[in-house]
Every structure is written in C-alpha cells, then in structure tokens.
Backbone as CSV, one residue per row, in Angstrom:
resi,resn,N_x,N_y,N_z,CA_x,CA_y,CA_z,C_x,C_y,C_z
1,UNK,50.676,59.957,78.285,52.007,59.978,78.842,52.598,61.380,78.797
2,UNK,52.390,62.110,77.730,52.895,63.479,77.620,52.319,64.375,78.700
3,UNK,51.067,64.127,79.054,50.467,64.958,80.079,51.161,64.776,81.426
4,UNK,51.501,63.557,81.784,52.169,63.325,83.066,53.552,63.973,83.097
5,UNK,54.263,63.866,81.996,55.599,64.444,81.951,55.534,65.952,82.193
6,UNK,54.637,66.637,81.584,54.497,68.083,81.737,54.139,68.475,83.148
7,UNK,53.376,67.616,83.846,52.957,67.966,85.196,54.100,67.840,86.203
8,UNK,55.008,66.910,85.968,56.061,66.676,86.948,57.398,67.337,86.591
9,UNK,57.501,67.910,85.427,58.740,68.576,85.029,58.712,70.007,85.555
10,UNK,59.670,70.370,86.412,59.681,71.743,86.926,60.072,72.725,85.825
11,UNK,59.446,73.859,85.835,59.753,74.908,84.880,60.898,75.767,85.434
12,UNK,61.515,76.552,84.539,62.643,77.396,84.937,62.303,78.300,86.109
13,UNK,61.184,78.971,86.057,60.831,79.913,87.117,60.534,79.186,88.432
14,UNK,60.261,77.874,88.386,60.055,77.111,89.608,61.386,76.683,90.225
15,UNK,62.467,76.606,89.429,63.778,76.184,89.931,64.489,77.285,90.725
16,UNK,64.267,78.536,90.390,64.978,79.633,91.045,64.780,79.645,92.558
17,UNK,63.567,79.513,93.062,63.424,79.480,94.515,64.090,78.239,95.132
18,UNK,64.075,77.117,94.417,64.706,75.904,94.931,66.222,76.063,95.005
19,UNK,66.817,76.696,94.002,68.263,76.927,93.990,68.649,77.859,95.139
20,UNK,67.890,78.935,95.335,68.169,79.864,96.420,68.058,79.167,97.764
21,UNK,67.040,78.318,97.928,66.849,77.581,99.168,68.005,76.605,99.395
22,UNK,68.463,75.927,98.339,69.576,74.991,98.458,70.858,75.731,98.845
23,UNK,71.097,76.884,98.245,72.274,77.683,98.572,72.245,78.122,100.028
24,UNK,71.088,78.575,100.485,70.929,78.996,101.867,71.192,77.835,102.819
25,UNK,70.666,76.663,102.499,70.862,75.480,103.326,72.343,75.088,103.387
26,UNK,73.026,75.090,102.243,74.452,74.743,102.207,75.276,75.769,102.981
27,UNK,74.957,77.059,102.832,75.678,78.108,103.559,75.498,77.954,105.056
28,UNK,74.290,77.653,105.469,74.012,77.467,106.889,74.788,76.277,107.442
29,UNK,74.812,75.193,106.699,75.559,74.011,107.134,77.057,74.316,107.225
30,UNK,77.576,75.028,106.248,79.003,75.372,106.253,79.340,76.233,107.457
31,UNK,78.484,77.193,107.771,78.729,78.059,108.928,78.664,77.262,110.226
32,UNK,77.750,76.302,110.286,77.642,75.475,111.495,78.868,74.579,111.649
33,UNK,79.368,74.071,110.548,80.513,73.170,110.613,81.795,73.948,110.899
34,UNK,82.063,75.006,110.117,83.319,75.745,110.222,83.230,76.938,111.160
35,UNK,82.053,77.412,111.404,81.870,78.604,112.220,82.113,79.852,111.391
36,UNK,81.420,80.917,111.719,81.570,82.177,110.977,82.991,82.694,111.051
37,UNK,83.621,82.570,112.232,84.975,83.079,112.398,85.962,82.334,111.522
38,UNK,85.804,81.042,111.397,86.710,80.240,110.584,86.684,80.667,109.132
39,UNK,85.489,80.929,108.599,85.385,81.368,107.208,85.972,82.760,107.035
40,UNK,85.676,83.644,107.974,86.205,85.009,107.881,87.725,85.000,107.976
41,UNK,88.283,84.201,108.902,89.734,84.130,109.049,90.384,83.552,107.798
42,UNK,89.784,82.513,107.235,90.339,81.905,106.023,90.323,82.900,104.870
43,UNK,89.229,83.638,104.744,89.135,84.625,103.663,90.155,85.739,103.868
44,UNK,90.284,86.215,105.116,91.240,87.279,105.405,92.666,86.810,105.144
45,UNK,92.979,85.589,105.547,94.312,85.029,105.318,94.616,84.933,103.821
46,UNK,93.638,84.484,103.052,93.812,84.370,101.606,94.048,85.748,100.983
47,UNK,93.235,86.739,101.360,93.379,88.087,100.792,94.717,88.709,101.187
48,UNK,95.149,88.489,102.433,96.439,89.017,102.882,97.582,88.394,102.087
49,UNK,97.504,87.083,101.888,98.533,86.391,101.116,98.582,86.904,99.680
50,UNK,97.423,87.127,99.086,97.372,87.648,97.716,97.970,89.054,97.645
51,UNK,97.650,89.893,98.626,98.179,91.263,98.650,99.691,91.260,98.817
52,UNK,100.216,90.381,99.688,101.657,90.313,99.897,102.365,89.813,98.650
53,UNK,101.779,88.844,97.971,102.368,88.324,96.739,102.426,89.427,95.684
54,UNK,101.325,90.169,95.539,101.283,91.248,94.554,102.280,92.347,94.906
55,UNK,102.381,92.693,96.204,103.324,93.728,96.631,104.757,93.297,96.362
56,UNK,105.067,92.026,96.617,106.421,91.525,96.364,106.755,91.578,94.884
57,UNK,105.803,91.208,94.031,106.032,91.271,92.585,106.285,92.705,92.154
58,UNK,105.467,93.634,92.654,105.596,95.035,92.275,106.914,95.612,92.762
59,UNK,107.300,95.299,94.005,108.523,95.874,94.582,109.778,95.396,93.866
60,UNK,109.778,94.162,93.372,110.990,93.642,92.753,111.066,93.897,91.260
61,UNK,109.970,94.245,90.628,110.006,94.385,89.182,109.977,95.824,88.693
62,UNK,109.267,96.699,89.360,109.155,98.051,88.836,109.470,99.080,89.904
63,UNK,110.378,100.000,89.612,110.637,101.064,90.573,109.464,102.036,90.602
64,UNK,109.263,102.649,91.740,108.196,103.636,91.891,108.769,105.001,91.574
65,UNK,108.087,105.744,90.742,108.512,107.101,90.421,107.505,108.070,91.018
66,UNK,107.976,108.935,91.893,107.119,109.899,92.547,107.501,111.269,92.011
67,UNK,106.640,111.897,91.214,106.993,113.213,90.668,106.998,114.277,91.767
68,UNK,107.924,115.177,91.659,108.027,116.282,92.602,107.578,117.541,91.878
69,UNK,106.590,118.252,92.417,106.052,119.404,91.712,106.985,120.593,91.587
70,UNK,107.965,120.759,92.416,108.866,121.894,92.283,109.294,122.418,93.634
71,UNK,109.951,123.562,93.650,110.511,124.051,94.896,109.483,124.472,95.933
72,UNK,108.200,124.503,95.588,107.195,124.909,96.554,106.685,123.733,97.379
73,UNK,107.264,122.540,97.171,106.842,121.345,97.913,107.059,121.571,99.396
74,UNK,106.050,121.264,100.192,106.193,121.440,101.628,106.766,120.179,102.245
75,UNK,107.539,120.348,103.279,108.144,119.223,103.971,107.058,118.593,104.835
76,UNK,106.884,117.245,104.787,105.866,116.600,105.606,106.085,116.867,107.091
77,UNK,105.000,116.848,107.860,105.064,117.102,109.287,106.012,116.111,109.947
78,UNK,106.818,116.604,110.851,107.766,115.732,111.539,109.131,115.705,110.875
79,UNK,109.255,116.320,109.690,110.531,116.350,109.001,111.251,117.631,109.384
80,UNK,112.514,117.504,109.641,113.290,118.674,110.017,113.532,119.553,108.803
81,UNK,113.902,120.779,109.020,114.202,121.697,107.934,114.184,123.116,108.464
82,UNK,114.779,124.040,107.721,114.799,125.406,108.213,113.392,126.005,108.197
83,UNK,113.124,126.850,109.159,111.832,127.516,109.228,111.784,128.601,108.165
84,UNK,110.698,128.633,107.402,110.549,129.660,106.381,110.207,130.983,107.066
85,UNK,110.893,132.036,106.631,110.703,133.332,107.251,110.712,134.410,106.175
86,UNK,110.135,135.565,106.487,110.109,136.676,105.527,111.415,137.462,105.555
87,UNK,112.185,137.339,106.609,113.449,138.055,106.744,114.515,137.335,105.915
88,UNK,115.009,137.945,104.811,115.982,137.276,103.959,117.282,136.946,104.685
89,UNK,117.718,137.789,105.619,118.940,137.503,106.365,118.769,136.276,107.262
90,UNK,117.627,136.174,107.914,117.368,135.024,108.795,117.274,133.747,107.969
91,UNK,116.649,133.832,106.785,116.534,132.661,105.911,117.915,132.215,105.430
92,UNK,118.745,133.168,105.031,120.094,132.840,104.568,120.922,132.224,105.696
93,UNK,120.775,132.757,106.908,121.500,132.212,108.051,121.038,130.781,108.357
94,UNK,119.730,130.541,108.249,119.205,129.192,108.510,119.756,128.201,107.488
95,UNK,119.806,128.618,106.217,120.341,127.743,105.174,121.835,127.516,105.378
96,UNK,122.563,128.548,105.765,124.005,128.431,106.017,124.270,127.490,107.186
97,UNK,123.416,127.544,108.199,123.599,126.708,109.386,123.414,125.227,109.070
98,UNK,122.732,124.923,107.993,122.475,123.524,107.653,123.620,122.888,106.870
99,UNK,124.577,123.682,106.428,125.727,123.127,105.700,126.631,122.379,106.672
100,UNK,127.236,121.313,106.191,128.105,120.476,107.021,129.535,121.008,106.911
101,UNK,130.227,121.236,108.043,131.623,121.686,107.975,132.462,120.701,107.152
102,UNK,133.301,121.233,106.289,134.161,120.472,105.379,133.379,119.741,104.296
103,UNK,132.074,119.869,104.278,131.244,119.201,103.274,131.049,120.064,102.049
104,UNK,130.219,119.616,101.118,129.945,120.411,99.928,129.391,121.783,100.325
105,UNK,129.784,122.834,99.618,129.413,124.189,100.028,127.944,124.545,99.794
106,UNK,127.203,123.710,99.068,125.809,124.036,98.780,124.879,122.826,98.888
107,UNK,125.232,121.889,99.764,124.411,120.702,100.016,124.093,120.673,101.514
108,UNK,122.818,120.682,101.871,122.475,120.666,103.297,122.682,119.294,103.922
109,UNK,123.020,119.310,105.193,123.054,118.073,105.966,121.666,117.832,106.532
110,UNK,121.558,116.928,107.461,120.277,116.629,108.098,120.161,117.495,109.338
111,UNK,119.070,118.215,109.447,118.849,119.098,110.586,118.256,118.283,111.725
112,UNK,119.090,117.585,112.421,118.641,116.728,113.515,119.706,115.699,113.803
113,UNK,119.356,114.729,114.636,120.315,113.706,115.049,120.783,112.891,113.848
114,UNK,122.108,112.770,113.709,122.689,111.938,112.658,124.126,111.603,113.026
115,UNK,124.661,110.621,112.320,126.046,110.194,112.535,126.802,110.419,111.235
116,UNK,127.680,111.409,111.226,128.432,111.770,110.024,129.552,110.758,109.785
117,UNK,129.632,110.242,108.565,130.689,109.296,108.209,131.742,109.947,107.320
118,UNK,131.311,110.783,106.357,132.243,111.384,105.405,131.705,112.734,104.957
119,UNK,132.565,113.712,104.923,132.199,115.030,104.406,133.414,115.646,103.742
120,UNK,133.328,115.876,102.423,134.350,116.632,101.706,133.639,117.412,100.599
121,UNK,134.403,118.023,99.717,133.826,118.899,98.690,132.830,118.199,97.769
122,UNK,132.987,116.891,97.569,132.119,116.206,96.610,131.354,115.015,97.188
123,UNK,131.443,114.822,98.496,130.737,113.700,99.126,130.152,114.108,100.478
124,UNK,129.041,113.503,100.780,128.451,113.651,102.102,127.773,112.324,102.415
125,UNK,128.202,111.669,103.483,127.625,110.378,103.878,127.338,110.444,105.377
126,UNK,126.098,110.156,105.733,125.737,110.128,107.147,124.599,109.145,107.371
127,UNK,124.363,108.812,108.637,123.319,107.864,109.031,122.287,108.563,109.895
128,UNK,121.046,108.231,109.659,119.951,108.686,110.505,119.599,107.522,111.425
129,UNK,119.283,107.787,112.691,119.184,106.708,113.669,117.951,105.806,113.564
130,UNK,116.897,106.240,112.904,115.673,105.445,112.913,115.140,105.228,111.506
131,UNK,114.606,104.019,111.252,114.168,103.679,109.903,112.944,104.468,109.433
132,UNK,112.144,105.046,110.338,110.998,105.838,109.893,111.455,107.063,109.109
133,UNK,112.684,107.484,109.323,113.214,108.653,108.617,113.410,108.371,107.127
134,UNK,113.426,107.087,106.749,113.563,106.714,105.337,112.441,107.318,104.502
135,UNK,111.252,107.380,105.058,110.101,107.948,104.336,110.190,109.476,104.250
136,UNK,110.795,110.113,105.227,110.846,111.577,105.291,112.015,112.175,104.510
137,UNK,113.145,111.487,104.501,114.369,112.048,103.923,114.236,112.471,102.464
138,UNK,113.584,111.694,101.572,113.473,112.151,100.179,112.741,113.489,100.045
139,UNK,111.676,113.657,100.812,110.923,114.911,100.746,111.701,116.058,101.358
140,UNK,112.488,115.754,102.367,113.353,116.750,102.993,114.309,117.327,101.947
141,UNK,114.987,116.428,101.203,115.933,116.899,100.187,115.227,117.492,98.970
142,UNK,114.080,116.949,98.589,113.337,117.521,97.459,112.907,118.948,97.759
143,UNK,112.662,119.261,99.017,112.263,120.609,99.414,113.467,121.530,99.603
144,UNK,114.539,121.023,100.201,115.678,121.881,100.534,116.635,122.147,99.388
145,UNK,116.905,121.174,98.566,117.909,121.347,97.505,117.608,122.554,96.607
146,UNK,116.371,122.792,96.191,116.103,123.985,95.376,116.428,125.294,96.108
147,UNK,116.354,125.293,97.436,116.692,126.491,98.197,118.192,126.792,98.151
148,UNK,118.983,125.804,97.751,120.431,125.968,97.579,120.800,126.094,96.100
149,UNK,119.786,126.238,95.235,120.032,126.455,93.810,120.017,125.197,92.961
150,UNK,119.710,124.040,93.541,119.680,122.776,92.805,118.283,122.552,92.225
151,UNK,118.233,121.877,91.090,116.957,121.550,90.443,116.867,120.035,90.282
152,UNK,115.748,119.469,90.719,115.578,118.019,90.616,115.326,117.656,89.155
153,UNK,115.872,116.516,88.719,115.688,116.090,87.332,114.279,115.545,87.142
154,UNK,113.932,115.268,85.902,112.584,114.837,85.540,112.112,113.558,86.193
155,UNK,113.024,112.698,86.652,112.600,111.446,87.272,112.031,111.650,88.667
156,UNK,112.309,112.770,89.307,111.804,113.009,90.657,112.443,112.049,91.643
157,UNK,111.622,111.500,92.521,112.088,110.539,93.516,111.835,109.151,92.952
158,UNK,112.894,108.336,92.878,112.765,106.970,92.351,113.049,105.998,93.492
159,UNK,112.047,105.191,93.852,112.193,104.214,94.937,112.165,102.810,94.376
160,UNK,113.110,102.010,94.830,113.175,100.616,94.409,113.667,99.805,95.597
161,UNK,112.854,98.878,96.055,113.157,98.047,97.218,113.410,98.956,98.421
162,UNK,114.590,98.907,99.049,114.892,99.732,100.216,115.835,100.880,99.877
163,UNK,115.785,101.351,98.642,116.655,102.435,98.206,115.853,103.478,97.442
164,UNK,116.093,104.731,97.771,115.460,105.845,97.070,116.568,106.714,96.489
165,UNK,116.389,107.115,95.228,117.403,107.908,94.544,116.771,109.171,93.960
166,UNK,117.502,110.268,94.056,117.119,111.534,93.430,118.357,112.130,92.785
167,UNK,118.166,112.785,91.656,119.286,113.431,90.976,118.941,114.907,90.816
168,UNK,119.881,115.754,91.221,119.726,117.198,91.131,120.831,117.753,90.242
169,UNK,120.537,118.856,89.552,121.547,119.529,88.728,121.626,120.998,89.134
170,UNK,122.856,121.528,88.999,123.102,122.947,89.267,124.292,123.351,88.416
171,UNK,124.044,124.222,87.470,125.067,124.668,86.529,125.720,123.450,85.880
172,UNK,127.002,123.240,86.092,127.685,122.102,85.454,127.937,120.951,86.432
173,UNK,127.149,120.892,87.495,127.319,119.853,88.521,126.057,119.010,88.666
174,UNK,126.260,117.743,89.030,125.155,116.818,89.268,125.331,116.213,90.660
175,UNK,124.272,116.267,91.456,124.289,115.678,92.796,123.317,114.504,92.820
176,UNK,123.824,113.347,93.176,122.983,112.159,93.302,122.797,111.869,94.790
177,UNK,121.541,111.853,95.215,121.202,111.582,96.609,120.633,110.168,96.669
178,UNK,121.281,109.296,97.429,120.826,107.910,97.588,120.505,107.692,99.060
179,UNK,119.280,107.279,99.326,118.820,107.046,100.697,118.448,105.570,100.798
180,UNK,119.055,104.862,101.763,118.798,103.423,101.868,118.662,103.008,103.324
181,UNK,117.996,101.869,103.523,117.867,101.307,104.869,118.929,100.218,105.011
182,UNK,119.779,100.363,106.021,120.839,99.399,106.278,120.292,98.207,107.063
183,UNK,121.093,97.157,107.173,120.654,95.946,107.883,120.367,96.209,109.360
184,UNK,121.018,97.222,109.950,120.765,97.541,111.359,119.603,98.527,111.519
185,UNK,118.843,98.751,110.435,117.640,99.593,110.384,117.950,101.085,110.426
186,UNK,119.229,101.471,110.415,119.552,102.894,110.292,119.356,103.293,108.841
187,UNK,119.148,104.560,108.615,118.989,105.092,107.260,120.308,105.729,106.846
188,UNK,120.844,105.292,105.711,122.106,105.832,105.192,121.777,106.827,104.081
189,UNK,122.341,108.015,104.176,122.188,109.041,103.151,123.555,109.268,102.523
190,UNK,123.639,109.049,101.208,124.881,109.242,100.474,124.632,110.279,99.393
191,UNK,125.441,111.321,99.379,125.311,112.353,98.355,126.663,112.482,97.650
192,UNK,126.653,112.273,96.346,127.857,112.398,95.523,127.642,113.518,94.518
193,UNK,128.648,114.378,94.377,128.579,115.489,93.442,129.646,115.286,92.378
194,UNK,129.246,115.400,91.119,130.150,115.230,89.995,130.051,116.474,89.115
195,UNK,131.194,117.004,88.702,131.217,118.125,87.770,131.315,117.589,86.356
196,UNK,130.573,118.227,85.452,130.630,117.751,84.053,131.425,118.675,83.169
C-alpha cells in the first residue's frame, strides 16, 4: 500500500508547472470574459482613485513648504518681471516702474494685466485674470522682493489648498504676501505690510 501512495502523490517540484499552467489558464479565461481593455480600464480607474484619495489627504492635512534658495532665484519662463541688465540706471528705472502709484514705496506690483483693488502705504490688493498665474506669482515675488531690499523668511513659500503665503522682512517691517484662487478662478494677490 505504501508503494502505491508514493507513486500517485505529486512531489513539490511536480506541482510548480501545474500551478503555472493553472494560473495561465485562469488568466486566459479572465481575459476572454472581461477583455484586456476591461481589466486595464478597471486597474487604471482603481489607481486613479487611489491617487486622488492620497492627494486629497495630503492637501488637507499638511501644507507644502517650498524652500527658496535666495535672491538669485530665476523667474520661471512666462512670468513677468523686469529684465536684468548690466546698466544700474536701467535696472533702477525698471524696478521703479514696477511700483504701484499710491502703493507701498518698495513693493512691486504685477508687471502685466491685473485689476487693482487697493493700494496705499501698507496694503496692495489686486487680481490676476487667469488661474494659471497662481503657480507663477509666488516665484515672481520670491525673485523680485529681494531686489527691493526684502528678505524671505525661513519658511519660504508655504502652500495650503488654494492659498500660498510668503513672509518677507526688511529692517523693522514685515510684508505678508498671500496669493489665492478665487471662486471665479481669478488669482487674488494681497500684500500687507506691518511695522514692528
């Protein structure tokens, strides 16, 4: 009896090809039933849903901190700003031209289309017409503010949901730049200056 049992009992190394064959057969049947496209679409849908869930968790729980290396940061392509030149008079004139009439004496406005809402010695509020500018505006100010003598604080650019905040210091003054996307998809730039 022991001899018969040994002859009909498959050994481990004999099961591996059978398992691979069974897997191949099941995969083939699944593809025939659901089709290759159906499986690929289901997998893509699942991965997209997982990515969106993770992005939503990240966006609502932790602000993003983007360090700014210093005043040598270049403005991304497509962002407005004064042209850098070797002529100190031309550079000073370009920086002066960017100041907003009746606005803070050392805070640049947006060099391009915008809708000014408020400008006085300690406030500057304006709207940019398109939401793509939301991505460009923080780098624009991170690059320009040092040219007016402002230094960005250690937090750099802090983004949370649809709002980006930067804090700059100059002597005994602090400028807080808040860039947000409004419900009408315009970008609102608010700059408040406080003396300490």
